[in-house]
MARSELO-540753 format. One record per residue (C-alpha): residue in one letter; x negated, z negated, y negated; residue number from 0. Coordinates in Angstrom, 1 decimal, padded with zeros to 4 digits. Layout:
<rs>
<"A",<X,Z,Y>,NUM>
...
</rs>
This chain:
<rs>
<"X",<-003.6,-007.3,-022.7>,0>
<"X",<-001.1,-008.7,-020.2>,1>
<"X",<000.8,-006.8,-017.6>,2>
<"X",<002.6,-007.2,-014.3>,3>
<"X",<002.0,-004.4,-011.9>,4>
<"X",<004.5,-004.1,-009.1>,5>
<"X",<002.5,-001.9,-006.7>,6>
<"X",<004.8,000.3,-004.7>,7>
<"X",<003.7,002.3,-001.7>,8>
<"X",<004.2,005.3,-004.0>,9>
<"X",<000.8,004.6,-005.6>,10>
<"X",<-001.0,004.4,-002.3>,11>
<"X",<-001.1,008.1,-001.3>,12>
<"X",<-004.8,008.4,-001.6>,13>
<"X",<-005.6,004.9,-000.5>,14>
<"X",<-008.1,005.1,002.3>,15>
<"X",<-008.2,001.5,003.6>,16>
<"X",<-009.3,-001.9,002.5>,17>
<"X",<-012.7,-001.5,004.2>,18>
<"X",<-013.3,001.8,002.5>,19>
<"X",<-011.9,001.7,-001.0>,20>
<"X",<-008.9,000.8,-003.2>,21>
<"X",<-007.3,003.1,-005.7>,22>
<"X",<-010.0,005.8,-005.5>,23>
<"X",<-007.9,008.3,-007.4>,24>
<"X",<-008.5,006.3,-010.6>,25>
<"X",<-012.2,006.9,-010.4>,26>
<"X",<-013.8,009.2,-013.0>,27>
<"X",<-016.7,011.5,-012.7>,28>
<"X",<-020.1,010.4,-014.0>,29>
<"X",<-023.6,011.9,-014.0>,30>
<"X",<-024.8,009.6,-011.3>,31>
<"X",<-021.8,010.4,-009.1>,32>
<"X",<-022.2,014.1,-009.7>,33>
<"X",<-025.8,014.0,-008.6>,34>
<"X",<-024.8,012.1,-005.5>,35>
<"X",<-022.2,014.7,-004.7>,36>
<"X",<-024.9,017.4,-005.1>,37>
<"X",<-027.1,015.4,-002.7>,38>
<"X",<-024.2,015.3,-000.2>,39>
<"X",<-023.8,019.1,-000.3>,40>
<"X",<-027.5,019.7,000.4>,41>
<"X",<-028.2,017.0,003.0>,42>
<"X",<-024.9,015.7,004.2>,43>
<"X",<-026.4,012.2,003.8>,44>
<"X",<-025.6,009.5,001.3>,45>
<"X",<-028.4,008.9,-001.2>,46>
<"X",<-027.7,005.3,-001.9>,47>
<"X",<-029.5,002.3,-003.2>,48>
<"X",<-028.9,-001.2,-002.0>,49>
<"X",<-025.5,-002.9,-002.5>,50>
<"X",<-025.3,-006.2,-004.3>,51>
<"X",<-025.1,-009.2,-002.0>,52>
<"X",<-021.7,-010.6,-001.5>,53>
<"X",<-021.8,-014.4,-001.5>,54>
<"X",<-019.0,-016.3,000.2>,55>
<"X",<-018.3,-020.0,000.1>,56>
<"X",<-015.4,-021.9,001.7>,57>
<"X",<-014.2,-024.9,-000.2>,58>
<"X",<-013.2,-028.1,001.6>,59>
<"X",<-009.5,-027.2,001.3>,60>
<"X",<-009.9,-023.7,002.8>,61>
<"X",<-010.1,-021.6,-000.3>,62>
<"X",<-012.8,-018.9,000.0>,63>
<"X",<-014.8,-017.9,-003.0>,64>
<"X",<-016.5,-014.4,-002.8>,65>
<"X",<-018.6,-012.9,-005.6>,66>
<"X",<-021.1,-010.1,-006.4>,67>
<"X",<-023.2,-010.5,-009.5>,68>
<"X",<-023.6,-006.9,-010.4>,69>
<"X",<-024.8,-005.9,-013.8>,70>
<"X",<-022.4,-005.0,-016.6>,71>
<"X",<-021.0,-006.0,-019.9>,72>
<"X",<-017.7,-007.2,-018.4>,73>
<"X",<-016.8,-009.5,-015.5>,74>
<"X",<-013.8,-009.4,-013.2>,75>
<"X",<-012.2,-012.3,-011.4>,76>
<"X",<-009.0,-012.5,-009.3>,77>
<"X",<-007.0,-014.8,-007.0>,78>
<"X",<-005.8,-013.1,-003.9>,79>
<"X",<-002.9,-014.7,-002.0>,80>
<"X",<-002.1,-013.7,001.6>,81>
<"X",<001.6,-013.2,000.8>,82>
<"X",<004.0,-010.3,000.0>,83>
<"X",<007.2,-008.6,001.1>,84>
<"X",<006.3,-008.5,004.8>,85>
<"X",<006.5,-012.4,004.9>,86>
<"X",<010.0,-012.6,003.4>,87>
<"X",<012.8,-014.2,005.3>,88>
<"X",<016.6,-013.9,005.0>,89>
<"X",<016.6,-016.6,002.4>,90>
<"X",<013.6,-015.3,000.4>,91>
<"X",<014.4,-011.6,000.7>,92>
<"X",<013.3,-009.9,-002.6>,93>
<"X",<011.4,-012.9,-003.9>,94>
<"X",<008.0,-011.0,-004.0>,95>
<"X",<009.4,-008.6,-006.5>,96>
<"X",<010.8,-011.3,-008.7>,97>
<"X",<007.7,-013.5,-008.4>,98>
<"X",<005.7,-010.7,-009.8>,99>
<"X",<008.0,-010.6,-012.8>,100>
<"X",<007.6,-014.4,-013.2>,101>
<"X",<003.8,-014.4,-012.8>,102>
<"X",<002.9,-015.5,-016.4>,103>
<"X",<005.8,-017.7,-017.4>,104>
<"X",<006.0,-021.4,-018.4>,105>
<"X",<004.0,-023.9,-016.4>,106>
<"X",<003.8,-027.7,-016.5>,107>
<"X",<001.1,-027.5,-019.1>,108>
<"X",<002.1,-024.4,-021.2>,109>
<"X",<005.1,-022.7,-022.5>,110>
<"X",<005.5,-019.0,-022.0>,111>
<"X",<004.7,-018.4,-025.7>,112>
<"X",<001.5,-020.5,-025.4>,113>
<"X",<000.5,-018.5,-022.3>,114>
<"X",<000.9,-015.2,-024.2>,115>
<"X",<-001.1,-016.5,-027.2>,116>
<"X",<-004.0,-017.8,-025.1>,117>
<"X",<-004.2,-014.5,-023.1>,118>
<"X",<-004.4,-012.5,-026.3>,119>
<"X",<-007.2,-014.8,-027.5>,120>
<"X",<-009.1,-014.0,-024.3>,121>
<"X",<-009.5,-010.3,-025.4>,122>
<"X",<-009.3,-009.2,-021.8>,123>
<"X",<-007.1,-007.4,-019.4>,124>
<"X",<-005.0,-009.7,-017.3>,125>
<"X",<-002.4,-008.6,-014.7>,126>
<"X",<-000.6,-009.5,-011.6>,127>
<"X",<000.0,-007.2,-008.6>,128>
<"X",<002.5,-007.4,-005.7>,129>
<"X",<002.1,-005.6,-002.4>,130>
<"X",<003.5,-005.8,001.1>,131>
<"X",<000.5,-008.0,002.2>,132>
<"X",<-000.9,-009.6,-001.0>,133>
<"X",<-000.1,-011.2,-004.3>,134>
<"X",<-003.0,-010.7,-006.8>,135>
<"X",<-003.8,-012.3,-010.1>,136>
<"X",<-006.7,-010.5,-011.7>,137>
<"X",<-008.5,-010.2,-015.0>,138>
<"X",<-011.3,-008.2,-016.7>,139>
<"X",<-013.0,-010.5,-019.2>,140>
<"X",<-016.3,-011.2,-021.1>,141>
<"X",<-018.5,-013.4,-018.8>,142>
<"X",<-018.3,-016.4,-021.2>,143>
<"X",<-014.5,-016.5,-020.7>,144>
<"X",<-014.7,-017.2,-017.0>,145>
<"X",<-013.9,-021.0,-017.2>,146>
<"X",<-010.9,-020.3,-019.4>,147>
<"X",<-009.4,-017.6,-017.1>,148>
<"X",<-010.0,-019.7,-014.0>,149>
<"X",<-008.2,-022.7,-015.5>,150>
<"X",<-005.4,-020.3,-016.6>,151>
<"X",<-005.0,-018.8,-013.1>,152>
<"X",<-004.9,-022.2,-011.5>,153>
<"X",<-002.1,-023.3,-013.9>,154>
<"X",<000.2,-020.3,-013.3>,155>
<"X",<-000.4,-020.4,-009.5>,156>
<"X",<-000.2,-024.2,-008.9>,157>
<"X",<002.1,-025.4,-011.7>,158>
<"X",<004.8,-022.8,-012.4>,159>
<"X",<008.1,-024.2,-013.7>,160>
<"X",<010.4,-021.3,-012.8>,161>
<"X",<012.8,-022.0,-015.6>,162>
<"X",<016.4,-020.7,-015.1>,163>
<"X",<016.5,-019.1,-018.5>,164>
<"X",<013.2,-017.2,-017.9>,165>
<"X",<014.3,-016.2,-014.5>,166>
<"X",<017.5,-014.8,-015.9>,167>
<"X",<015.6,-012.8,-018.5>,168>
<"X",<013.4,-011.3,-015.8>,169>
<"X",<016.3,-010.5,-013.6>,170>
<"X",<017.7,-008.3,-016.3>,171>
<"X",<014.3,-006.5,-016.6>,172>
<"X",<014.1,-006.1,-012.9>,173>
<"X",<017.6,-004.7,-012.7>,174>
<"X",<016.6,-001.9,-015.0>,175>
<"X",<013.4,-001.3,-013.1>,176>
<"X",<015.3,-001.2,-009.8>,177>
<"X",<017.8,001.3,-011.0>,178>
<"X",<015.0,003.5,-012.3>,179>
<"X",<013.1,003.5,-009.0>,180>
<"X",<016.2,004.5,-007.0>,181>
<"X",<016.7,007.5,-009.3>,182>
<"X",<013.3,008.9,-008.5>,183>
<"X",<012.7,010.3,-005.0>,184>
<"X",<008.9,010.2,-005.3>,185>
<"X",<009.1,006.4,-005.9>,186>
<"X",<011.9,005.3,-003.4>,187>
<"X",<011.3,007.7,-000.5>,188>
<"X",<007.9,006.1,000.5>,189>
<"X",<009.8,002.8,000.6>,190>
<"X",<012.5,004.2,002.8>,191>
<"X",<009.9,005.9,005.0>,192>
<"X",<008.5,002.4,005.7>,193>
<"X",<012.0,001.0,006.3>,194>
<"X",<012.6,003.7,008.9>,195>
<"X",<009.1,003.5,010.5>,196>
<"X",<009.3,-000.3,010.8>,197>
<"X",<013.0,-000.8,011.4>,198>
<"X",<014.0,-004.3,010.2>,199>
<"X",<010.6,-006.0,010.6>,200>
<"X",<007.5,-006.8,008.5>,201>
<"X",<006.3,-003.7,006.8>,202>
<"X",<009.8,-002.2,006.8>,203>
<"X",<011.2,-004.8,004.5>,204>
<"X",<011.9,-003.2,001.1>,205>
<"X",<009.5,-004.2,-001.6>,206>
<"X",<012.3,-003.8,-004.1>,207>
<"X",<014.8,-006.5,-004.5>,208>
<"X",<018.4,-005.4,-004.1>,209>
<"X",<020.9,-005.9,-006.8>,210>
<"X",<022.9,-008.4,-004.7>,211>
<"X",<019.8,-010.4,-003.9>,212>
<"X",<018.7,-010.2,-007.5>,213>
<"X",<021.8,-012.0,-008.7>,214>
<"X",<021.5,-014.6,-005.9>,215>
<"X",<017.8,-015.4,-006.7>,216>
<"X",<017.5,-019.0,-007.8>,217>
<"X",<014.5,-021.1,-008.9>,218>
<"X",<014.7,-023.2,-005.6>,219>
<"X",<014.3,-020.0,-003.5>,220>
<"X",<011.2,-019.0,-005.4>,221>
<"X",<009.7,-022.5,-005.1>,222>
<"X",<010.3,-022.5,-001.4>,223>
<"X",<008.4,-019.2,-001.1>,224>
<"X",<005.5,-020.6,-003.2>,225>
<"X",<005.3,-023.8,-001.1>,226>
<"X",<005.3,-021.8,002.1>,227>
<"X",<002.7,-019.1,001.3>,228>
<"X",<000.7,-020.3,-001.7>,229>
<"X",<-001.6,-022.4,000.4>,230>
<"X",<-005.4,-022.8,000.0>,231>
<"X",<-006.2,-021.4,003.4>,232>
<"X",<-004.4,-018.2,002.4>,233>
<"X",<-006.2,-017.8,-000.9>,234>
<"X",<-009.4,-015.9,-001.8>,235>
<"X",<-011.0,-016.2,-005.3>,236>
<"X",<-013.1,-013.1,-005.9>,237>
<"X",<-015.4,-012.1,-008.7>,238>
<"X",<-017.6,-009.2,-009.8>,239>
<"X",<-020.3,-009.6,-012.3>,240>
<"X",<-020.3,-013.4,-012.3>,241>
<"X",<-022.6,-016.1,-011.0>,242>
<"X",<-021.6,-017.4,-007.6>,243>
<"X",<-022.5,-021.1,-008.1>,244>
<"X",<-020.6,-021.3,-011.4>,245>
<"X",<-017.5,-019.7,-009.8>,246>
<"X",<-017.6,-022.1,-006.9>,247>
<"X",<-017.8,-025.1,-009.2>,248>
<"X",<-014.9,-023.8,-011.3>,249>
<"X",<-012.8,-023.1,-008.2>,250>
<"X",<-013.5,-026.6,-006.9>,251>
<"X",<-012.6,-028.0,-010.3>,252>
<"X",<-009.3,-026.2,-010.8>,253>
<"X",<-008.1,-025.3,-007.3>,254>
<"X",<-009.7,-028.2,-005.3>,255>
<"X",<-006.6,-030.4,-005.6>,256>
<"X",<-004.6,-028.0,-003.4>,257>
<"X",<-004.0,-029.4,000.0>,258>
<"X",<-003.6,-027.7,003.4>,259>
<"X",<-000.2,-028.1,004.8>,260>
<"X",<001.8,-027.0,007.8>,261>
<"X",<005.2,-025.5,006.9>,262>
<"X",<008.3,-024.9,009.0>,263>
<"X",<008.6,-021.9,011.3>,264>
<"X",<010.8,-019.3,009.8>,265>
<"X",<013.1,-017.2,012.0>,266>
<"X",<013.1,-013.4,011.6>,267>
<"X",<016.1,-011.1,011.9>,268>
<"X",<017.0,-009.0,014.8>,269>
<"X",<019.8,-006.7,014.0>,270>
<"X",<019.1,-003.0,013.2>,271>
<"X",<018.9,-002.3,009.5>,272>
<"X",<019.2,001.4,009.9>,273>
<"X",<022.2,001.2,012.2>,274>
<"X",<023.9,-000.9,009.6>,275>
<"X",<022.9,001.5,006.8>,276>
<"X",<024.4,004.4,008.9>,277>
<"X",<027.5,002.4,009.5>,278>
<"X",<028.3,001.4,006.0>,279>
<"X",<031.3,003.5,004.7>,280>
<"X",<032.5,001.9,001.4>,281>
<"X",<035.4,003.4,-000.4>,282>
<"X",<034.7,006.3,-002.8>,283>
<"X",<031.2,007.7,-003.1>,284>
<"X",<028.7,004.8,-003.6>,285>
<"X",<025.2,005.4,-004.8>,286>
<"X",<022.4,005.6,-002.3>,287>
<"X",<020.9,002.5,-003.9>,288>
<"X",<024.0,000.3,-003.4>,289>
<"X",<024.7,001.5,000.2>,290>
<"X",<021.2,000.8,001.5>,291>
<"X",<020.5,-002.4,-000.3>,292>
<"X",<023.9,-003.9,000.4>,293>
<"X",<023.4,-003.1,004.1>,294>
<"X",<019.9,-004.5,004.1>,295>
<"X",<021.1,-007.7,002.5>,296>
<"X",<024.0,-008.2,004.8>,297>
<"X",<021.7,-007.9,007.8>,298>
<"X",<019.0,-010.2,006.6>,299>
<"X",<021.6,-012.8,005.6>,300>
<"X",<023.1,-012.9,009.0>,301>
<"X",<020.1,-014.9,010.3>,302>
<"X",<020.6,-014.5,014.0>,303>
<"X",<018.7,-016.2,016.8>,304>
<"X",<016.7,-013.1,018.0>,305>
<"X",<013.2,-014.3,017.3>,306>
<"X",<011.4,-017.6,016.8>,307>
<"X",<008.2,-016.1,015.4>,308>
<"X",<006.9,-017.1,012.0>,309>
<"X",<006.4,-014.2,009.6>,310>
<"X",<002.8,-015.2,009.5>,311>
<"X",<002.4,-014.4,013.2>,312>
<"X",<004.8,-011.5,013.6>,313>
<"X",<003.1,-008.2,014.2>,314>
<"X",<004.3,-005.0,012.6>,315>
<"X",<006.3,-003.2,015.2>,316>
<"X",<006.5,000.6,014.6>,317>
<"X",<009.8,002.0,015.7>,318>
<"X",<010.0,005.5,014.1>,319>
<"X",<013.4,007.0,013.4>,320>
<"X",<015.2,009.6,011.2>,321>
<"X",<017.1,009.1,008.0>,322>
<"X",<018.8,012.0,006.3>,323>
<"X",<020.2,011.5,002.8>,324>
<"X",<022.4,014.4,001.7>,325>
<"X",<022.1,014.5,-002.2>,326>
<"X",<023.2,018.1,-003.2>,327>
<"X",<022.6,017.4,-006.9>,328>
<"X",<018.8,017.2,-006.5>,329>
<"X",<016.9,020.4,-007.4>,330>
<"X",<014.5,020.0,-004.5>,331>
<"X",<014.6,018.7,-000.9>,332>
<"X",<012.1,016.0,-000.2>,333>
<"X",<010.9,015.5,003.3>,334>
<"X",<008.5,012.8,004.6>,335>
<"X",<007.1,013.1,008.2>,336>
<"X",<005.0,010.2,009.5>,337>
<"X",<003.4,008.7,012.5>,338>
<"X",<002.0,005.3,013.2>,339>
<"X",<-001.5,005.2,011.8>,340>
<"X",<-004.4,002.9,012.3>,341>
<"X",<-004.9,-000.7,011.1>,342>
<"X",<-007.8,-001.6,008.9>,343>
<"X",<-009.6,-003.1,011.9>,344>
<"X",<-009.5,000.1,014.0>,345>
<"X",<-013.0,001.6,014.5>,346>
<"X",<-011.5,005.1,013.9>,347>
<"X",<-010.3,004.2,010.4>,348>
<"X",<-013.1,006.2,008.7>,349>
<"X",<-012.3,009.3,010.8>,350>
<"X",<-008.6,009.0,009.8>,351>
<"X",<-009.6,008.7,006.1>,352>
<"X",<-011.7,011.8,006.5>,353>
<"X",<-008.7,013.6,008.1>,354>
<"X",<-006.5,012.6,005.1>,355>
<"X",<-009.1,013.9,002.7>,356>
<"X",<-009.3,017.1,004.6>,357>
<"X",<-005.6,017.7,004.6>,358>
<"X",<-005.3,016.6,000.9>,359>
<"X",<-002.7,018.6,-001.0>,360>
<"X",<-001.1,018.1,-004.4>,361>
<"X",<001.4,019.8,-006.7>,362>
<"X",<002.0,023.4,-007.4>,363>
<"X",<001.0,023.0,-011.0>,364>
<"X",<-002.5,021.7,-010.4>,365>
<"X",<-004.8,022.9,-013.2>,366>
<"X",<-007.8,022.9,-010.9>,367>
<"X",<-011.1,021.2,-011.4>,368>
<"X",<-012.8,018.4,-009.5>,369>
<"X",<-010.6,016.2,-007.4>,370>
<"X",<-007.6,018.4,-007.6>,371>
<"X",<-007.6,019.2,-003.9>,372>
<"X",<-007.9,023.0,-004.3>,373>
<"X",<-010.1,023.2,-001.2>,374>
<"X",<-008.0,021.0,001.0>,375>
<"X",<-006.0,022.5,003.9>,376>
<"X",<-002.5,021.7,002.5>,377>
<"X",<-003.4,023.4,-000.8>,378>
<"X",<-004.9,026.5,000.8>,379>
<"X",<-002.4,026.9,003.7>,380>
<"X",<000.8,025.6,002.2>,381>
<"X",<000.9,025.5,-001.6>,382>
<"X",<-001.0,028.8,-002.0>,383>
<"X",<000.9,030.5,000.7>,384>
<"X",<004.5,029.4,000.1>,385>
<"X",<005.6,029.7,-003.5>,386>
<"X",<008.9,027.8,-002.7>,387>
<"X",<006.9,024.5,-002.1>,388>
<"X",<006.8,022.3,-005.2>,389>
<"X",<004.4,019.7,-003.8>,390>
<"X",<002.8,018.9,-000.5>,391>
<"X",<000.3,016.1,000.3>,392>
<"X",<-001.0,013.9,003.0>,393>
<"X",<-000.6,010.1,002.8>,394>
<"X",<-002.3,007.3,004.7>,395>
<"X",<-001.2,003.7,004.4>,396>
<"X",<-003.4,001.1,006.2>,397>
<"X",<-002.4,-002.5,006.8>,398>
<"X",<-003.8,-005.4,008.7>,399>
<"X",<-002.1,-004.6,012.0>,400>
<"X",<-000.7,-001.1,011.7>,401>
<"X",<-000.6,002.0,009.5>,402>
<"X",<001.5,005.0,008.5>,403>
<"X",<000.0,008.5,008.3>,404>
<"X",<001.9,011.7,007.4>,405>
<"X",<002.8,014.6,005.1>,406>
<"X",<005.4,014.8,002.4>,407>
<"X",<006.8,018.0,001.0>,408>
<"X",<009.1,018.8,-001.9>,409>
<"X",<010.6,022.3,-001.8>,410>
<"X",<013.5,024.5,-002.7>,411>
<"X",<016.5,023.7,-000.5>,412>
<"X",<017.2,027.3,000.6>,413>
<"X",<014.1,027.0,002.7>,414>
<"X",<015.4,024.0,004.7>,415>
<"X",<015.2,026.2,007.9>,416>
<"X",<011.5,026.8,007.4>,417>
<"X",<009.9,023.7,005.9>,418>
<"X",<009.8,021.5,009.1>,419>
<"X",<008.1,024.3,010.9>,420>
<"X",<005.4,024.6,008.2>,421>
<"X",<004.8,020.8,008.3>,422>
<"X",<004.5,020.8,012.1>,423>
<"X",<002.0,023.7,012.0>,424>
<"X",<-000.3,021.6,009.7>,425>
<"X",<-000.3,018.7,012.1>,426>
<"X",<-001.1,020.8,015.1>,427>
<"X",<-003.8,022.9,013.4>,428>
<"X",<-006.0,019.9,012.9>,429>
<"X",<-005.3,018.5,016.3>,430>
<"X",<-007.1,021.2,018.2>,431>
<"X",<-010.3,023.3,018.1>,432>
<"X",<-010.3,027.0,017.8>,433>
<"X",<-009.2,029.9,015.6>,434>
<"X",<-007.5,028.8,012.4>,435>
<"X",<-008.4,025.2,013.0>,436>
<"X",<-010.8,022.9,011.2>,437>
<"X",<-014.3,024.3,010.7>,438>
<"X",<-017.6,022.6,010.2>,439>
<"X",<-017.6,023.6,006.5>,440>
<"X",<-014.1,022.1,006.1>,441>
<"X",<-015.2,018.8,007.7>,442>
<"X",<-018.5,018.6,005.6>,443>
<"X",<-016.5,019.2,002.4>,444>
<"X",<-014.0,016.5,003.3>,445>
<"X",<-016.8,014.0,004.2>,446>
<"X",<-018.6,014.7,000.9>,447>
<"X",<-015.5,014.3,-001.1>,448>
<"X",<-014.6,011.1,000.7>,449>
<"X",<-018.1,009.6,000.0>,450>
<"X",<-018.0,010.8,-003.6>,451>
<"X",<-014.6,009.3,-004.2>,452>
<"X",<-015.7,006.1,-002.6>,453>
<"X",<-018.8,005.7,-004.7>,454>
<"X",<-017.1,006.7,-007.9>,455>
<"X",<-014.3,004.2,-007.3>,456>
<"X",<-016.8,001.3,-007.4>,457>
<"X",<-017.8,002.3,-011.0>,458>
<"X",<-014.6,000.4,-011.9>,459>
<"X",<-015.0,-003.4,-012.1>,460>
<"X",<-011.4,-003.9,-011.1>,461>
<"X",<-011.7,-001.7,-008.0>,462>
<"X",<-014.8,-003.5,-007.0>,463>
<"X",<-013.1,-006.8,-007.5>,464>
<"X",<-010.1,-005.9,-005.4>,465>
<"X",<-012.3,-004.5,-002.7>,466>
<"X",<-014.2,-007.8,-002.5>,467>
<"X",<-011.1,-009.9,-002.5>,468>
<"X",<-009.1,-007.9,000.0>,469>
<"X",<-012.0,-007.3,002.4>,470>
<"X",<-012.8,-011.0,002.5>,471>
<"X",<-009.1,-011.8,002.9>,472>
<"X",<-008.6,-009.4,005.8>,473>
<"X",<-012.1,-009.3,007.5>,474>
<"X",<-013.7,-012.5,006.3>,475>
<"X",<-016.6,-010.5,004.9>,476>
<"X",<-017.4,-007.4,002.9>,477>
<"X",<-018.6,-004.2,004.5>,478>
<"X",<-021.5,-002.7,002.4>,479>
<"X",<-020.9,000.7,000.9>,480>
<"X",<-024.1,002.0,002.7>,481>
<"X",<-022.5,001.2,006.1>,482>
<"X",<-019.2,002.9,005.1>,483>
<"X",<-021.1,006.1,004.1>,484>
<"X",<-023.2,006.0,007.2>,485>
<"X",<-020.0,005.9,009.4>,486>
<"X",<-018.5,008.8,007.4>,487>
<"X",<-021.7,010.8,008.0>,488>
<"X",<-021.4,010.3,011.7>,489>
<"X",<-018.0,011.9,012.0>,490>
<"X",<-018.0,015.3,013.9>,491>
<"X",<-015.3,017.8,014.7>,492>
<"X",<-014.6,016.3,018.1>,493>
<"X",<-014.0,012.9,016.5>,494>
<"X",<-011.6,014.4,014.0>,495>
<"X",<-009.6,016.3,016.6>,496>
<"X",<-009.5,013.2,018.9>,497>
<"X",<-008.1,010.9,016.2>,498>
<"X",<-005.6,013.6,015.1>,499>
<"X",<-004.3,013.9,018.7>,500>
<"X",<-004.2,010.1,019.0>,501>
<"X",<-002.0,009.8,015.9>,502>
<"X",<000.1,013.0,016.1>,503>
<"X",<000.8,012.7,019.8>,504>
<"X",<002.0,009.1,019.4>,505>
<"X",<-000.9,007.5,021.3>,506>
<"X",<-001.7,004.8,018.7>,507>
<"X",<-001.4,001.4,020.3>,508>
<"X",<-001.6,-001.3,017.7>,509>
<"X",<-000.8,-005.0,018.2>,510>
<"X",<002.9,-004.5,017.5>,511>
<"X",<003.3,-002.1,020.5>,512>
<"X",<004.9,000.7,018.6>,513>
<"X",<007.1,003.4,020.1>,514>
<"X",<004.9,006.3,019.1>,515>
<"X",<008.0,008.2,017.9>,516>
<"X",<008.0,010.3,014.8>,517>
<"X",<009.4,009.1,011.5>,518>
<"X",<011.5,011.6,009.4>,519>
<"X",<013.1,010.9,006.0>,520>
<"X",<014.7,013.7,004.0>,521>
<"X",<016.7,013.6,000.8>,522>
<"X",<018.3,016.4,-001.2>,523>
<"X",<020.6,019.3,-000.2>,524>
<"X",<020.3,019.4,003.5>,525>
<"X",<022.4,022.4,004.3>,526>
<"X",<020.6,024.6,006.8>,527>
<"X",<018.2,021.9,007.9>,528>
<"X",<017.6,022.1,011.7>,529>
<"X",<017.4,019.2,014.1>,530>
<"X",<014.1,018.2,012.8>,531>
<"X",<013.4,015.6,015.4>,532>
<"X",<013.8,018.0,018.3>,533>
<"X",<011.8,020.6,016.4>,534>
<"X",<008.8,018.3,016.2>,535>
<"X",<009.2,017.1,019.8>,536>
<"X",<009.1,020.8,020.9>,537>
<"X",<005.9,021.1,018.9>,538>
<"X",<004.4,018.3,020.9>,539>
<"X",<004.3,015.8,018.0>,540>
<"X",<005.1,012.2,018.6>,541>
<"X",<006.3,010.5,021.8>,542>
<"X",<010.0,011.3,022.6>,543>
<"X",<012.5,008.5,022.1>,544>
<"X",<016.0,008.1,023.3>,545>
<"X",<017.7,007.1,020.1>,546>
<"X",<018.5,009.4,017.2>,547>
<"X",<019.5,007.7,014.0>,548>
</rs>
């Protein structure tokens, strides 16, 4: 089976952090995990065995090979490239999206049809994944297929042809995908929340190629991006359920010819994306998609002389801001409220993950059962109390040098006057000790759920693979699951309140020197919506800022 998976921030709501787990919501219950959960409830401690040893070898050209030989009928292998939308420049804007679509097309050694036939013969699951900080090629295969898939990955990564006719075909497919995304608030608003939070820099660059950029995308642009970022020192080859020595030999054989190189310094843009969006006033009534993407493209193409930093060295600068999109035809109003969160290297990352689990949330039509969030604060104190709320949940996005933490709510528009107040109350309730705040039982339940989700997630070979690859890529090593659970066990109420205050009061100081201001994005019928920014400032949330967008 072959697929290209364009990972949008939409799918990261329950993502804890790379040092903790990846895609934990895909995990399924098992007898072993259930018994572990029972043990957590009785003792509050993780009853764990010993993790498999992670072996790491660095090849002469800088490629790192990391494997764990855990037992199982299937093996998983992946190539992790330190690239993505945050590294795009005015010339390559949108290329990550298109490169994902072109992942398994013609190479110097195979036609596209030959690639498809060989993949089907592998009897495995092969996919590509694009994110803001990584490009991943991964596969679940039978162990004996390892040499074949390694040679295959090397071919598509090192020798892509980027044929004009294949690019044109994928442009048409991407155009349909883009229009679909912009019609769905739950898919596009997380993107816009990042665009507002990181105004015109790094993590704020849209992961979705604009229509204008799509038509301007040429093979030469894609090749430039590949030459700049697909370098051996930026690549990790990871494996789960495979022999380390064999993997190292195969990596040397198929990837050893890649040479380290020093590319040119790319300039970054300096004009304000959101100011331009707000200033665009085309004739008639343009779609939200065309207004924003046209504005973004015009800014990024006007490559000014504001910064000489290479995208590889530019830190994510959190700006905060407000973006209100009046769309009266939508049945619900959708509001996202966020603060700068923690990077994956922050020692408080486990506490923030526990806070997200504690807040939890979900939709109003949850059928109940394990993992549905029925005991989380947002379910008990919002969804169960206010029938006009369609969905409400906490999100936590963690990156290498910053993060984004907040609450989203979808609700009936006649309650615009009340919704911001309800959201503000949830933030403040977990940022203090006392009546109506978090209890020891609440915290213990959240910690047990977090550990349970963590352990169950690693039952998946692909989750294990991605955890190995991304941890080695980000940290240079892999943190054992025992250590993760031990750190979760050590969390107390004072820790939880301290970190909540640190985030919600705007006192996070990451490398990018963020403003600490609050980020607010709302879409739908906005009649009756108060000045949300001032309301949150009056509630003591975020650091005040002088500019209102």
